[in-house]
mmCIF entry with sequence, helices, sheets and N, C-alpha, C, O atoms, coordinates in Angstrom:
data_MODEL
# 
_entry.id   MODEL 
# 
_entity.id                         1 
_entity.type                       polymer 
_entity.pdbx_number_of_molecules   1 
# 
_entity_poly.entity_id                      1 
_entity_poly.type                           'polypeptide(L)' 
_entity_poly.nstd_linkage                   no 
_entity_poly.nstd_monomer                   no 
_entity_poly.pdbx_seq_one_letter_code       
;(UNK)(UNK)(UNK)(UNK)(UNK)(UNK)(UNK)(UNK)(UNK)(UNK)(UNK)(UNK)(UNK)(UNK)(UNK)(UNK)
(UNK)(UNK)(UNK)(UNK)(UNK)(UNK)(UNK)(UNK)(UNK)(UNK)(UNK)(UNK)(UNK)(UNK)(UNK)(UNK)
(UNK)(UNK)(UNK)(UNK)(UNK)(UNK)(UNK)(UNK)(UNK)(UNK)(UNK)
;
_entity_poly.pdbx_seq_one_letter_code_can   XXXXXXXXXXXXXXXXXXXXXXXXXXXXXXXXXXXXXXXXXXX 
_entity_poly.pdbx_strand_id                 A 
# 
loop_
_entity_poly_seq.entity_id 
_entity_poly_seq.num 
_entity_poly_seq.mon_id 
_entity_poly_seq.hetero 
1 1  UNK n 
1 2  UNK n 
1 3  UNK n 
1 4  UNK n 
1 5  UNK n 
1 6  UNK n 
1 7  UNK n 
1 8  UNK n 
1 9  UNK n 
1 10 UNK n 
1 11 UNK n 
1 12 UNK n 
1 13 UNK n 
1 14 UNK n 
1 15 UNK n 
1 16 UNK n 
1 17 UNK n 
1 18 UNK n 
1 19 UNK n 
1 20 UNK n 
1 21 UNK n 
1 22 UNK n 
1 23 UNK n 
1 24 UNK n 
1 25 UNK n 
1 26 UNK n 
1 27 UNK n 
1 28 UNK n 
1 29 UNK n 
1 30 UNK n 
1 31 UNK n 
1 32 UNK n 
1 33 UNK n 
1 34 UNK n 
1 35 UNK n 
1 36 UNK n 
1 37 UNK n 
1 38 UNK n 
1 39 UNK n 
1 40 UNK n 
1 41 UNK n 
1 42 UNK n 
1 43 UNK n 
# 
_struct_asym.id          A 
_struct_asym.entity_id   1 
# 
loop_
_struct_conf.conf_type_id 
_struct_conf.id 
_struct_conf.pdbx_PDB_helix_id 
_struct_conf.beg_label_comp_id 
_struct_conf.beg_label_asym_id 
_struct_conf.beg_label_seq_id 
_struct_conf.pdbx_beg_PDB_ins_code 
_struct_conf.end_label_comp_id 
_struct_conf.end_label_asym_id 
_struct_conf.end_label_seq_id 
_struct_conf.pdbx_end_PDB_ins_code 
_struct_conf.beg_auth_comp_id 
_struct_conf.beg_auth_asym_id 
_struct_conf.beg_auth_seq_id 
_struct_conf.end_auth_comp_id 
_struct_conf.end_auth_asym_id 
_struct_conf.end_auth_seq_id 
_struct_conf.pdbx_PDB_helix_class 
_struct_conf.details 
_struct_conf.pdbx_PDB_helix_length 
HELX_P HELX_P1 AA1 UNK A 2  ? UNK A 5  ? UNK A 2  UNK A 5  1 ? 4  
HELX_P HELX_P2 AA2 UNK A 10 ? UNK A 17 ? UNK A 10 UNK A 17 1 ? 8  
HELX_P HELX_P3 AA3 UNK A 21 ? UNK A 30 ? UNK A 21 UNK A 30 1 ? 10 
HELX_P HELX_P4 AA4 UNK A 35 ? UNK A 41 ? UNK A 35 UNK A 41 1 ? 7  
# 
_struct_conf_type.id          HELX_P 
_struct_conf_type.criteria    ? 
_struct_conf_type.reference   ? 
# 
loop_
_atom_site.group_PDB 
_atom_site.id 
_atom_site.type_symbol 
_atom_site.label_atom_id 
_atom_site.label_alt_id 
_atom_site.label_comp_id 
_atom_site.label_asym_id 
_atom_site.label_entity_id 
_atom_site.label_seq_id 
_atom_site.pdbx_PDB_ins_code 
_atom_site.Cartn_x 
_atom_site.Cartn_y 
_atom_site.Cartn_z 
_atom_site.occupancy 
_atom_site.B_iso_or_equiv 
_atom_site.pdbx_formal_charge 
_atom_site.auth_seq_id 
_atom_site.auth_comp_id 
_atom_site.auth_asym_id 
_atom_site.auth_atom_id 
_atom_site.pdbx_PDB_model_num 
ATOM 1   N N  . UNK A 1 1  ? 0.817  -1.194  0.000   1.00 0.00 ? 1  UNK A N  1 
ATOM 2   C CA . UNK A 1 1  ? 0.000  0.000   0.000   1.00 0.00 ? 1  UNK A CA 1 
ATOM 3   C C  . UNK A 1 1  ? 0.860  1.258   0.000   1.00 0.00 ? 1  UNK A C  1 
ATOM 4   O O  . UNK A 1 1  ? 0.437  2.293   -0.515  1.00 0.00 ? 1  UNK A O  1 
ATOM 5   N N  . UNK A 1 2  ? 2.034  1.187   0.556   1.00 0.00 ? 2  UNK A N  1 
ATOM 6   C CA . UNK A 1 2  ? 2.876  2.373   0.665   1.00 0.00 ? 2  UNK A CA 1 
ATOM 7   C C  . UNK A 1 2  ? 3.264  2.926   -0.692  1.00 0.00 ? 2  UNK A C  1 
ATOM 8   O O  . UNK A 1 2  ? 3.340  4.144   -0.856  1.00 0.00 ? 2  UNK A O  1 
ATOM 9   N N  . UNK A 1 3  ? 3.512  2.066   -1.671  1.00 0.00 ? 3  UNK A N  1 
ATOM 10  C CA . UNK A 1 3  ? 3.830  2.563   -3.008  1.00 0.00 ? 3  UNK A CA 1 
ATOM 11  C C  . UNK A 1 3  ? 2.674  3.390   -3.556  1.00 0.00 ? 3  UNK A C  1 
ATOM 12  O O  . UNK A 1 3  ? 2.890  4.455   -4.135  1.00 0.00 ? 3  UNK A O  1 
ATOM 13  N N  . UNK A 1 4  ? 1.473  2.916   -3.379  1.00 0.00 ? 4  UNK A N  1 
ATOM 14  C CA . UNK A 1 4  ? 0.298  3.672   -3.827  1.00 0.00 ? 4  UNK A CA 1 
ATOM 15  C C  . UNK A 1 4  ? 0.223  5.003   -3.097  1.00 0.00 ? 4  UNK A C  1 
ATOM 16  O O  . UNK A 1 4  ? -0.001 6.047   -3.710  1.00 0.00 ? 4  UNK A O  1 
ATOM 17  N N  . UNK A 1 5  ? 0.408  4.961   -1.801  1.00 0.00 ? 5  UNK A N  1 
ATOM 18  C CA . UNK A 1 5  ? 0.318  6.175   -0.983  1.00 0.00 ? 5  UNK A CA 1 
ATOM 19  C C  . UNK A 1 5  ? 1.353  7.208   -1.400  1.00 0.00 ? 5  UNK A C  1 
ATOM 20  O O  . UNK A 1 5  ? 1.121  8.410   -1.264  1.00 0.00 ? 5  UNK A O  1 
ATOM 21  N N  . UNK A 1 6  ? 2.481  6.755   -1.900  1.00 0.00 ? 6  UNK A N  1 
ATOM 22  C CA . UNK A 1 6  ? 3.565  7.650   -2.303  1.00 0.00 ? 6  UNK A CA 1 
ATOM 23  C C  . UNK A 1 6  ? 3.540  7.939   -3.799  1.00 0.00 ? 6  UNK A C  1 
ATOM 24  O O  . UNK A 1 6  ? 4.518  8.447   -4.348  1.00 0.00 ? 6  UNK A O  1 
ATOM 25  N N  . UNK A 1 7  ? 2.450  7.627   -4.452  1.00 0.00 ? 7  UNK A N  1 
ATOM 26  C CA . UNK A 1 7  ? 2.350  7.885   -5.886  1.00 0.00 ? 7  UNK A CA 1 
ATOM 27  C C  . UNK A 1 7  ? 3.341  7.066   -6.685  1.00 0.00 ? 7  UNK A C  1 
ATOM 28  O O  . UNK A 1 7  ? 3.812  7.500   -7.736  1.00 0.00 ? 7  UNK A O  1 
ATOM 29  N N  . UNK A 1 8  ? 3.660  5.869   -6.182  1.00 0.00 ? 8  UNK A N  1 
ATOM 30  C CA . UNK A 1 8  ? 4.610  4.940   -6.808  1.00 0.00 ? 8  UNK A CA 1 
ATOM 31  C C  . UNK A 1 8  ? 6.027  5.498   -6.873  1.00 0.00 ? 8  UNK A C  1 
ATOM 32  O O  . UNK A 1 8  ? 6.835  5.073   -7.699  1.00 0.00 ? 8  UNK A O  1 
ATOM 33  N N  . UNK A 1 9  ? 6.320  6.458   -5.991  1.00 0.00 ? 9  UNK A N  1 
ATOM 34  C CA . UNK A 1 9  ? 7.675  6.988   -5.875  1.00 0.00 ? 9  UNK A CA 1 
ATOM 35  C C  . UNK A 1 9  ? 8.458  6.053   -4.958  1.00 0.00 ? 9  UNK A C  1 
ATOM 36  O O  . UNK A 1 9  ? 8.186  5.968   -3.761  1.00 0.00 ? 9  UNK A O  1 
ATOM 37  N N  . UNK A 1 10 ? 9.425  5.360   -5.532  1.00 0.00 ? 10 UNK A N  1 
ATOM 38  C CA . UNK A 1 10 ? 10.169 4.340   -4.785  1.00 0.00 ? 10 UNK A CA 1 
ATOM 39  C C  . UNK A 1 10 ? 11.007 4.931   -3.667  1.00 0.00 ? 10 UNK A C  1 
ATOM 40  O O  . UNK A 1 10 ? 11.123 4.326   -2.601  1.00 0.00 ? 10 UNK A O  1 
ATOM 41  N N  . UNK A 1 11 ? 11.588 6.085   -3.885  1.00 0.00 ? 11 UNK A N  1 
ATOM 42  C CA . UNK A 1 11 ? 12.429 6.705   -2.859  1.00 0.00 ? 11 UNK A CA 1 
ATOM 43  C C  . UNK A 1 11 ? 11.580 7.073   -1.641  1.00 0.00 ? 11 UNK A C  1 
ATOM 44  O O  . UNK A 1 11 ? 11.951 6.779   -0.504  1.00 0.00 ? 11 UNK A O  1 
ATOM 45  N N  . UNK A 1 12 ? 10.441 7.716   -1.891  1.00 0.00 ? 12 UNK A N  1 
ATOM 46  C CA . UNK A 1 12 ? 9.556  8.098   -0.784  1.00 0.00 ? 12 UNK A CA 1 
ATOM 47  C C  . UNK A 1 12 ? 9.022  6.867   -0.056  1.00 0.00 ? 12 UNK A C  1 
ATOM 48  O O  . UNK A 1 12 ? 8.962  6.855   1.174   1.00 0.00 ? 12 UNK A O  1 
ATOM 49  N N  . UNK A 1 13 ? 8.632  5.832   -0.802  1.00 0.00 ? 13 UNK A N  1 
ATOM 50  C CA . UNK A 1 13 ? 8.092  4.615   -0.189  1.00 0.00 ? 13 UNK A CA 1 
ATOM 51  C C  . UNK A 1 13 ? 9.157  3.939   0.671   1.00 0.00 ? 13 UNK A C  1 
ATOM 52  O O  . UNK A 1 13 ? 8.870  3.504   1.787   1.00 0.00 ? 13 UNK A O  1 
ATOM 53  N N  . UNK A 1 14 ? 10.370 3.851   0.162   1.00 0.00 ? 14 UNK A N  1 
ATOM 54  C CA . UNK A 1 14 ? 11.455 3.216   0.917   1.00 0.00 ? 14 UNK A CA 1 
ATOM 55  C C  . UNK A 1 14 ? 11.741 3.981   2.207   1.00 0.00 ? 14 UNK A C  1 
ATOM 56  O O  . UNK A 1 14 ? 11.935 3.375   3.261   1.00 0.00 ? 14 UNK A O  1 
ATOM 57  N N  . UNK A 1 15 ? 11.766 5.303   2.124   1.00 0.00 ? 15 UNK A N  1 
ATOM 58  C CA . UNK A 1 15 ? 12.002 6.112   3.318   1.00 0.00 ? 15 UNK A CA 1 
ATOM 59  C C  . UNK A 1 15 ? 10.912 5.883   4.353   1.00 0.00 ? 15 UNK A C  1 
ATOM 60  O O  . UNK A 1 15 ? 11.198 5.773   5.545   1.00 0.00 ? 15 UNK A O  1 
ATOM 61  N N  . UNK A 1 16 ? 9.667  5.811   3.904   1.00 0.00 ? 16 UNK A N  1 
ATOM 62  C CA . UNK A 1 16 ? 8.548  5.562   4.828   1.00 0.00 ? 16 UNK A CA 1 
ATOM 63  C C  . UNK A 1 16 ? 8.652  4.206   5.489   1.00 0.00 ? 16 UNK A C  1 
ATOM 64  O O  . UNK A 1 16 ? 8.291  4.042   6.654   1.00 0.00 ? 16 UNK A O  1 
ATOM 65  N N  . UNK A 1 17 ? 9.153  3.226   4.732   1.00 0.00 ? 17 UNK A N  1 
ATOM 66  C CA . UNK A 1 17 ? 9.286  1.870   5.266   1.00 0.00 ? 17 UNK A CA 1 
ATOM 67  C C  . UNK A 1 17 ? 10.563 1.688   6.091   1.00 0.00 ? 17 UNK A C  1 
ATOM 68  O O  . UNK A 1 17 ? 10.725 0.683   6.783   1.00 0.00 ? 17 UNK A O  1 
ATOM 69  N N  . UNK A 1 18 ? 11.461 2.663   6.013   1.00 0.00 ? 18 UNK A N  1 
ATOM 70  C CA . UNK A 1 18 ? 12.710 2.587   6.769   1.00 0.00 ? 18 UNK A CA 1 
ATOM 71  C C  . UNK A 1 18 ? 13.721 1.633   6.149   1.00 0.00 ? 18 UNK A C  1 
ATOM 72  O O  . UNK A 1 18 ? 14.544 1.043   6.849   1.00 0.00 ? 18 UNK A O  1 
ATOM 73  N N  . UNK A 1 19 ? 13.652 1.487   4.811   1.00 0.00 ? 19 UNK A N  1 
ATOM 74  C CA . UNK A 1 19 ? 14.602 0.625   4.101   1.00 0.00 ? 19 UNK A CA 1 
ATOM 75  C C  . UNK A 1 19 ? 15.196 1.416   2.948   1.00 0.00 ? 19 UNK A C  1 
ATOM 76  O O  . UNK A 1 19 ? 14.688 2.479   2.593   1.00 0.00 ? 19 UNK A O  1 
ATOM 77  N N  . UNK A 1 20 ? 16.270 0.901   2.363   1.00 0.00 ? 20 UNK A N  1 
ATOM 78  C CA . UNK A 1 20 ? 16.876 1.583   1.228   1.00 0.00 ? 20 UNK A CA 1 
ATOM 79  C C  . UNK A 1 20 ? 16.045 1.353   -0.025  1.00 0.00 ? 20 UNK A C  1 
ATOM 80  O O  . UNK A 1 20 ? 15.238 0.425   -0.093  1.00 0.00 ? 20 UNK A O  1 
ATOM 81  N N  . UNK A 1 21 ? 16.254 2.207   -1.008  1.00 0.00 ? 21 UNK A N  1 
ATOM 82  C CA . UNK A 1 21 ? 15.547 2.053   -2.278  1.00 0.00 ? 21 UNK A CA 1 
ATOM 83  C C  . UNK A 1 21 ? 15.904 0.718   -2.918  1.00 0.00 ? 21 UNK A C  1 
ATOM 84  O O  . UNK A 1 21 ? 15.059 0.075   -3.540  1.00 0.00 ? 21 UNK A O  1 
ATOM 85  N N  . UNK A 1 22 ? 17.161 0.304   -2.765  1.00 0.00 ? 22 UNK A N  1 
ATOM 86  C CA . UNK A 1 22 ? 17.595 -0.965  -3.355  1.00 0.00 ? 22 UNK A CA 1 
ATOM 87  C C  . UNK A 1 22 ? 16.946 -2.163  -2.658  1.00 0.00 ? 22 UNK A C  1 
ATOM 88  O O  . UNK A 1 22 ? 16.627 -3.162  -3.302  1.00 0.00 ? 22 UNK A O  1 
ATOM 89  N N  . UNK A 1 23 ? 16.754 -2.058  -1.346  1.00 0.00 ? 23 UNK A N  1 
ATOM 90  C CA . UNK A 1 23 ? 16.042 -3.123  -0.628  1.00 0.00 ? 23 UNK A CA 1 
ATOM 91  C C  . UNK A 1 23 ? 14.597 -3.197  -1.107  1.00 0.00 ? 23 UNK A C  1 
ATOM 92  O O  . UNK A 1 23 ? 14.052 -4.288  -1.278  1.00 0.00 ? 23 UNK A O  1 
ATOM 93  N N  . UNK A 1 24 ? 13.980 -2.046  -1.322  1.00 0.00 ? 24 UNK A N  1 
ATOM 94  C CA . UNK A 1 24 ? 12.617 -2.014  -1.843  1.00 0.00 ? 24 UNK A CA 1 
ATOM 95  C C  . UNK A 1 24 ? 12.566 -2.640  -3.238  1.00 0.00 ? 24 UNK A C  1 
ATOM 96  O O  . UNK A 1 24 ? 11.658 -3.413  -3.545  1.00 0.00 ? 24 UNK A O  1 
ATOM 97  N N  . UNK A 1 25 ? 13.531 -2.304  -4.068  1.00 0.00 ? 25 UNK A N  1 
ATOM 98  C CA . UNK A 1 25 ? 13.567 -2.863  -5.423  1.00 0.00 ? 25 UNK A CA 1 
ATOM 99  C C  . UNK A 1 25 ? 13.727 -4.380  -5.385  1.00 0.00 ? 25 UNK A C  1 
ATOM 100 O O  . UNK A 1 25 ? 13.101 -5.087  -6.175  1.00 0.00 ? 25 UNK A O  1 
ATOM 101 N N  . UNK A 1 26 ? 14.563 -4.891  -4.470  1.00 0.00 ? 26 UNK A N  1 
ATOM 102 C CA . UNK A 1 26 ? 14.733 -6.348  -4.342  1.00 0.00 ? 26 UNK A CA 1 
ATOM 103 C C  . UNK A 1 26 ? 13.424 -7.006  -3.919  1.00 0.00 ? 26 UNK A C  1 
ATOM 104 O O  . UNK A 1 26 ? 13.056 -8.058  -4.441  1.00 0.00 ? 26 UNK A O  1 
ATOM 105 N N  . UNK A 1 27 ? 12.728 -6.390  -2.978  1.00 0.00 ? 27 UNK A N  1 
ATOM 106 C CA . UNK A 1 27 ? 11.447 -6.945  -2.524  1.00 0.00 ? 27 UNK A CA 1 
ATOM 107 C C  . UNK A 1 27 ? 10.413 -6.908  -3.651  1.00 0.00 ? 27 UNK A C  1 
ATOM 108 O O  . UNK A 1 27 ? 9.625  -7.841  -3.806  1.00 0.00 ? 27 UNK A O  1 
ATOM 109 N N  . UNK A 1 28 ? 10.419 -5.847  -4.422  1.00 0.00 ? 28 UNK A N  1 
ATOM 110 C CA . UNK A 1 28 ? 9.485  -5.746  -5.545  1.00 0.00 ? 28 UNK A CA 1 
ATOM 111 C C  . UNK A 1 28 ? 9.763  -6.841  -6.570  1.00 0.00 ? 28 UNK A C  1 
ATOM 112 O O  . UNK A 1 28 ? 8.839  -7.443  -7.117  1.00 0.00 ? 28 UNK A O  1 
ATOM 113 N N  . UNK A 1 29 ? 11.029 -7.086  -6.820  1.00 0.00 ? 29 UNK A N  1 
ATOM 114 C CA . UNK A 1 29 ? 11.388 -8.140  -7.770  1.00 0.00 ? 29 UNK A CA 1 
ATOM 115 C C  . UNK A 1 29 ? 10.990 -9.516  -7.206  1.00 0.00 ? 29 UNK A C  1 
ATOM 116 O O  . UNK A 1 29 ? 10.452 -10.358 -7.924  1.00 0.00 ? 29 UNK A O  1 
ATOM 117 N N  . UNK A 1 30 ? 11.265 -9.726  -5.910  1.00 0.00 ? 30 UNK A N  1 
ATOM 118 C CA . UNK A 1 30 ? 10.951 -10.999 -5.263  1.00 0.00 ? 30 UNK A CA 1 
ATOM 119 C C  . UNK A 1 30 ? 9.459  -11.312 -5.338  1.00 0.00 ? 30 UNK A C  1 
ATOM 120 O O  . UNK A 1 30 ? 9.069  -12.456 -5.572  1.00 0.00 ? 30 UNK A O  1 
ATOM 121 N N  . UNK A 1 31 ? 8.629  -10.288 -5.137  1.00 0.00 ? 31 UNK A N  1 
ATOM 122 C CA . UNK A 1 31 ? 7.182  -10.479 -5.122  1.00 0.00 ? 31 UNK A CA 1 
ATOM 123 C C  . UNK A 1 31 ? 6.520  -10.108 -6.456  1.00 0.00 ? 31 UNK A C  1 
ATOM 124 O O  . UNK A 1 31 ? 5.298  -9.999  -6.555  1.00 0.00 ? 31 UNK A O  1 
ATOM 125 N N  . UNK A 1 32 ? 7.359  -9.917  -7.471  1.00 0.00 ? 32 UNK A N  1 
ATOM 126 C CA . UNK A 1 32 ? 6.885  -9.655  -8.840  1.00 0.00 ? 32 UNK A CA 1 
ATOM 127 C C  . UNK A 1 32 ? 5.923  -8.461  -8.890  1.00 0.00 ? 32 UNK A C  1 
ATOM 128 O O  . UNK A 1 32 ? 4.829  -8.549  -9.447  1.00 0.00 ? 32 UNK A O  1 
ATOM 129 N N  . UNK A 1 33 ? 6.356  -7.352  -8.297  1.00 0.00 ? 33 UNK A N  1 
ATOM 130 C CA . UNK A 1 33 ? 5.559  -6.126  -8.310  1.00 0.00 ? 33 UNK A CA 1 
ATOM 131 C C  . UNK A 1 33 ? 6.107  -5.222  -9.406  1.00 0.00 ? 33 UNK A C  1 
ATOM 132 O O  . UNK A 1 33 ? 7.250  -4.770  -9.341  1.00 0.00 ? 33 UNK A O  1 
ATOM 133 N N  . UNK A 1 34 ? 5.286  -4.966  -10.401 1.00 0.00 ? 34 UNK A N  1 
ATOM 134 C CA . UNK A 1 34 ? 5.679  -4.126  -11.528 1.00 0.00 ? 34 UNK A CA 1 
ATOM 135 C C  . UNK A 1 34 ? 4.953  -2.793  -11.407 1.00 0.00 ? 34 UNK A C  1 
ATOM 136 O O  . UNK A 1 34 ? 3.759  -2.702  -11.692 1.00 0.00 ? 34 UNK A O  1 
ATOM 137 N N  . UNK A 1 35 ? 5.679  -1.757  -10.982 1.00 0.00 ? 35 UNK A N  1 
ATOM 138 C CA . UNK A 1 35 ? 5.012  -0.478  -10.768 1.00 0.00 ? 35 UNK A CA 1 
ATOM 139 C C  . UNK A 1 35 ? 4.798  0.279   -12.064 1.00 0.00 ? 35 UNK A C  1 
ATOM 140 O O  . UNK A 1 35 ? 3.961  1.180   -12.109 1.00 0.00 ? 35 UNK A O  1 
ATOM 141 N N  . UNK A 1 36 ? 5.516  -0.051  -13.108 1.00 0.00 ? 36 UNK A N  1 
ATOM 142 C CA . UNK A 1 36 ? 5.337  0.644   -14.384 1.00 0.00 ? 36 UNK A CA 1 
ATOM 143 C C  . UNK A 1 36 ? 3.883  0.581   -14.823 1.00 0.00 ? 36 UNK A C  1 
ATOM 144 O O  . UNK A 1 36 ? 3.291  1.609   -15.149 1.00 0.00 ? 36 UNK A O  1 
ATOM 145 N N  . UNK A 1 37 ? 3.312  -0.590  -14.835 1.00 0.00 ? 37 UNK A N  1 
ATOM 146 C CA . UNK A 1 37 ? 1.930  -0.769  -15.274 1.00 0.00 ? 37 UNK A CA 1 
ATOM 147 C C  . UNK A 1 37 ? 0.960  -0.095  -14.310 1.00 0.00 ? 37 UNK A C  1 
ATOM 148 O O  . UNK A 1 37 ? 0.006  0.555   -14.740 1.00 0.00 ? 37 UNK A O  1 
ATOM 149 N N  . UNK A 1 38 ? 1.200  -0.247  -13.011 1.00 0.00 ? 38 UNK A N  1 
ATOM 150 C CA . UNK A 1 38 ? 0.293  0.316   -12.007 1.00 0.00 ? 38 UNK A CA 1 
ATOM 151 C C  . UNK A 1 38 ? 0.353  1.833   -11.995 1.00 0.00 ? 38 UNK A C  1 
ATOM 152 O O  . UNK A 1 38 ? -0.682 2.491   -11.886 1.00 0.00 ? 38 UNK A O  1 
ATOM 153 N N  . UNK A 1 39 ? 1.545  2.395   -12.106 1.00 0.00 ? 39 UNK A N  1 
ATOM 154 C CA . UNK A 1 39 ? 1.698  3.841   -12.064 1.00 0.00 ? 39 UNK A CA 1 
ATOM 155 C C  . UNK A 1 39 ? 1.020  4.488   -13.267 1.00 0.00 ? 39 UNK A C  1 
ATOM 156 O O  . UNK A 1 39 ? 0.395  5.540   -13.130 1.00 0.00 ? 39 UNK A O  1 
ATOM 157 N N  . UNK A 1 40 ? 1.136  3.880   -14.432 1.00 0.00 ? 40 UNK A N  1 
ATOM 158 C CA . UNK A 1 40 ? 0.526  4.446   -15.630 1.00 0.00 ? 40 UNK A CA 1 
ATOM 159 C C  . UNK A 1 40 ? -0.999 4.285   -15.607 1.00 0.00 ? 40 UNK A C  1 
ATOM 160 O O  . UNK A 1 40 ? -1.722 5.133   -16.133 1.00 0.00 ? 40 UNK A O  1 
ATOM 161 N N  . UNK A 1 41 ? -1.477 3.216   -15.009 1.00 0.00 ? 41 UNK A N  1 
ATOM 162 C CA . UNK A 1 41 ? -2.916 2.966   -14.958 1.00 0.00 ? 41 UNK A CA 1 
ATOM 163 C C  . UNK A 1 41 ? -3.610 4.020   -14.089 1.00 0.00 ? 41 UNK A C  1 
ATOM 164 O O  . UNK A 1 41 ? -4.761 4.375   -14.342 1.00 0.00 ? 41 UNK A O  1 
ATOM 165 N N  . UNK A 1 42 ? -2.917 4.511   -13.079 1.00 0.00 ? 42 UNK A N  1 
ATOM 166 C CA . UNK A 1 42 ? -3.518 5.469   -12.144 1.00 0.00 ? 42 UNK A CA 1 
ATOM 167 C C  . UNK A 1 42 ? -3.394 6.916   -12.600 1.00 0.00 ? 42 UNK A C  1 
ATOM 168 O O  . UNK A 1 42 ? -3.858 7.815   -11.898 1.00 0.00 ? 42 UNK A O  1 
ATOM 169 N N  . UNK A 1 43 ? -2.798 7.163   -13.721 1.00 0.00 ? 43 UNK A N  1 
ATOM 170 C CA . UNK A 1 43 ? -2.632 8.558   -14.192 1.00 0.00 ? 43 UNK A CA 1 
ATOM 171 C C  . UNK A 1 43 ? -3.847 9.038   -14.905 1.00 0.00 ? 43 UNK A C  1 
ATOM 172 O O  . UNK A 1 43 ? -3.883 10.180  -15.364 1.00 0.00 ? 43 UNK A O  1 
# 
């Protein structure tokens, strides 16, 4: 939910979660989260 709350801004979401942007990117890859499609759909 944090990615949505931050407008799919990875830096802001990572800061809110207290992790690095790279840790967030690894988790996104692990859980197959593709923000490109989601971010464009919400515009």
